[in-house]
N, C-alpha and C positions, 0 to 999 in steps of 0.2 A: 504493500500499500504505500502510494506516494503523500507525503504529508506538506500542504502547501499553507505556507504561514506568510501574512502580510507584515512586512517590517514597520509599517506605519500604524500606531496603535488606534488611531483615531478612525482607522477604515478596517482593522483585523477583526476576524472572527475567531474565537477560541479554537483549540486543537478539536479533531473530531472526536465523538463520544467511544468510538471505537478503540481508541487508544486506551481507554479506561475497562474495556470490557473484552477485548478479543483475545483469546488464548495464545494465538499463534504470535500476535503481536507482543504479548507479554514476554513471551519465551524469546522472540528475536531481540529484544531489548536488553537481556543479560549479556549478550555480545556487543551488541552495537552501541550501547549505551554504558554498562556498568564495566565491563572487562576493559575497555578504552579510558577510563576515568581513573584519577587518583582515588584511593579507598583508605579512609581511616583504620588502622589496624590496633596498634596497642601504644604505651606510652613508657618511658624510661624505665621507671621503677620496676617493671615486670622483666626487664633483660639487663639490670644494672650491673650485675658483677660477672667477672669472667666464669665459665661454665655454665651459665643460665641457658636453657631451653624453653621455649615457649611455643607450644604447637597451637595452631587455631585454624578454622575454616571459615574461607574468605565468603561473606554472605551466605551463610547455611541455608540450604533449601531454595536457593536460587543460581547463585554462580557457582557453589560448592566447591572451591578449590582448595586442596588440603595444603597449608603452607606452615614454615617452621622459623622462628627467629632463633639464632644461636649467638651466643658470644664467646668467641674462643678464649684459651687460656691466655693467648697473645692480647686480649682485651680488642678483639675485631668483631663487630657484629655482620652477620650475615642473614640474608632472607633466602630460605631454601625451599625447594619443593619438598613435601614430606611424604613423598611416594617412593617406595623402595625401587630400585632400579632392575631388581631381580623379577618379581612377579606382582608388584603393585601393591604390597601391603603398606600401611602406613608405618613409619619407621619410628617416630616419636609420639607416645600416647597419652603424655602428661607432663605439664610444665614442673620445672626442678633445676637441679643442678648436677652436671656430669661432666666426664672427660672425653666422651665418644658417644656415638648413636649406634644402637644395635637392633636391627629389624628381629624381632622375636619369632618371626614366621620361620625363616632358614638359618638366622644367624649372621645375615650380612652386615659387616660393620662399616662405618664411616666416621670421619672426623668432624668436629663442628664447623669446619669451613666446607663440609660436604663431599670432600674428597674421600673416594673408595680407599678401605683399608685393608679388608680381609673377607674371605667367604669360604666356608667350608664345603669340602666335595667337589671343587672346582679345579683339581690338580690337572685334568686331562683337556680343559678347554683351552682351544685355540685362540690366539689374539685377545687374551684376557689378562688383566682388565684394560679397557680403553676408557676413553673420554667419556662415553655414554654411560659408564659404570659409575661415575660421580652422580650426586645430587645436583639438579640444574640450579643455577642461581637465578633469583627473581629481583629485578629492579625494585628498589625501595628509596624513600627519601625521608627526610626530617625535617620538621619545622618546631622551633622549640624543644620541648621534650616529647613530641608526638612523632609516629612514626606512620607512614602512608606507603601504599604501593598500588601498581596499575600492572596488569597483565599483558596489555598490549603497547607496543611502542608508539610514541606519538612525539611531536616536538614540544608539546607543553611540559615544562620542567615545574616541579613543585615550588621552586622559588618564584616562579612567574605567577604561579597560582595565588601565592601569599604575599606578592610583593605589594599591593594597594592595601592590603589589612594591615601590613608592618607599617606603613607610612601613617596610618590612621590611629592604630591603638598599639604601636610598637613600644611606646614608654611602660606599657604594664609588665611587672615582673612574672610572667606566666609560668616561667620555670620555677617559681617558688610556690605556686599554688598548689595546695595537697588534695590528693584524691580522697573523698569521703565516700568509702563504699556502703556504708551504712544508708546514703542518701540516693544510691542508684536505683533506677526504676526501669522496668521493662513494660510496655504496653502492647496489647494485640489488638489491632484495629481492623475490624471488618469493611476494608475498602482497599482500593488501587494505591499503590505508593504514590503515584504523582497527584492523586487528589488530596492526599495529606500534605504534600509539598505545596500544592496550589494555595491551600488554607492558610499555611504558614506564610507565604509571601505577600499577603496584603493585610495590612491594618484595618481594611474597610469593615471587616466584621466586627471588629472589638467593640465598639458600642453596643452591638445587639446581641453579642454572644457573651462577651466577659465582662459583666458589670463589676466584678470586684478590681480586675486588671485596669478597666478603663477609669477607675478612680485614682489609680496610683500614677496614671500617664496624662500629659497634655495633648489630647488628641487632636487639636487643632493645628499644632505644630508637628505631628507625627509625618515623617517622611520617609520614602525609598529612594535611594541612590543606586544606579547601576554601576557596577564595576566589571571588569574583563571576564572574570570566571564565575559570576555569581551577582550576588546585590546585598546590600545593606539597608536594613531598616533602622532608621534612629528614633528611639524614643524617649521623649523629653520627661523629666519627672515632674509630676504635679507638686502643687503647693505642700510643703511640709514633707516630702517623700525624700528618700536617700538618692543621692546623686554622686557621680564620679568626682573626686577631687582632681580636677584636670590639670596638668602641668601647662605652663605656658607655650612649650613647642607643640602642644595639642592644636588642630586646626579647629577643634570646638571649644578652645579655651574661652571662658565667659559664659558658656552656656551651660544649663542644668541638665546633663544627660542621664538618665535612669537607666538605659538599657542600649547596648549595640547588639542587633541582631544580624548576624552575618548566615547567608546560605551560600555554598559552594556546590556547583553542578556536579552529580545530579543528587545527591542524598545526605549532604552534611550540614547540620548547623551549629555554629558557634554562637552562643548566646552569652554575652558578657554583661555582668551586673556588677554593682558596686561590692556585692560578697565575693565575685569570683566568676567562674565560667561552667557553663551547662553545656558539655558536647552531646549534640543529639544525632544519632544515627538512624536513618530509615532503611529498615531491611526488607525488601519485597520477599514474600512467601508465596504468596499466590495472586491470581489476577484480581481476587477481592479479598486480601489478607496481607496486612503489613504488621512487622514488627518495630516499634519504636523503643530506641534504648535511650535512657539520659544518663550521662556520666558527668557527676559534680565534681568540680575541683575548686575547693575553697581557698580565697585569698585572705578576707577578712571575717573571720567567724562571728564576730558580734553584730554583722549586718544580715546574717543569714535570716530569711523567715520575712524580710522589709523589702518594700518597694515592689517594682515590677517584677523582680524575681523571687518574690516571696512565697508564693502558694503556686509552684510549677505543676503540682497534681491536679488541683482544680481547674486550671486553664486547661490541661491536657485532656481531661476526663470531658469538659465543655467541648472541646474541639472535636474530640472523637464522635459525640452525638451527632454534630452537625456534618461531619465528614461522612459518616457512615449513612445518613440520610442522603446525601448528594450521590454515594455511590447507586443507591436505589433509583435515584432518580436519572441518572445518566444512562441508565439500562432502558429507558422509556423508548419505546417505538415513536413517540412524538418529540424526541429531543436528539439534536446532534451537536450544534454549537451555538455559543453565544457571544456577545461583545464585551468589550472592557472599559472599566473607567479609566481615562486617561491619566487621572490624578492619583487615584487609590491602587490600580492593578498594573502598575509598570514592571513588577517583579514577576507576576504571573505571565506577561504576555514575554518577557525575556526568556523565562523557563520554557514556554511553548515554543520559542523560535529555536532553542538550543536543542530540544527533544526532535524537533523536525529536521534540523541540519544533521543529527546525529543517527536518526533512523532512515534518512534518506542516502546515506553513505552505501556504496556497494559494498 
């Protein structure tokens, strides 16, 4: 299916409803959108010391790629395929600390750099071992203390993705933010992943859906700014609500900012509040099923529970209700496409253009 999107928002129609409802298009998007984009994986604390191993599945239930971070005894970080080069079993089954990797199926052993070391009962095999017996290395990048990967080559570097974010909020000591596992949340939403993103990308619905959040923000000044690989929604703090203590180097110095809501294509939200950061990861599971994970990193504990980022669970539950109802609506025989508010839905329009560009690739 070819997706046509008018770049002029005042003339454009939204992406066709088939994108949200068609199973074949959903499966196609795994390779065309997600495998070709930078994906959040883990953070420094999970592989901080030499000997660390951290296996994970990239977007389980959708992309389903078994990967493995290791930190060698020489203190070098590697991202490897977690699939044994003998018969395809998973090499590493749990996070921990070790000197080597050993597949428990038939005993093939690898170094923490992925290089083949030994294999029982292979004495008579010719031209063995060779390069293909090593675990493949997967490209990865680091931004502050977070690690990202992408499965397909592209000219877009991670530094390019985060360049405009650094220009805006680079003054924050993000490396000092502390992960708060007790505040981590997973939500299952009965809707297509892109409908959830659509909802996130506009503050248009805030006065109608989020009464408590609306009371903490100055909706009249709420705005969306487009950046190269996503967009930023700037939430101005309401009277008496917590705001960032901005340095003079900040382009927002003199303003009372209560939240910076960053979205990076296709499925990552970085929500900065005066108390810290909520990393929100959107994980497609099925055409009508999405997992949303909130990973909190606390900067100023005394501000947790206050302001725009004060009750994330309530905001999430309110969003879920309206997104799930919309999922039912876009399946209607009488609905296909709508129009955009040029003032309030800039981010949604940009998102749909990016979807169309990715899905139209050969």
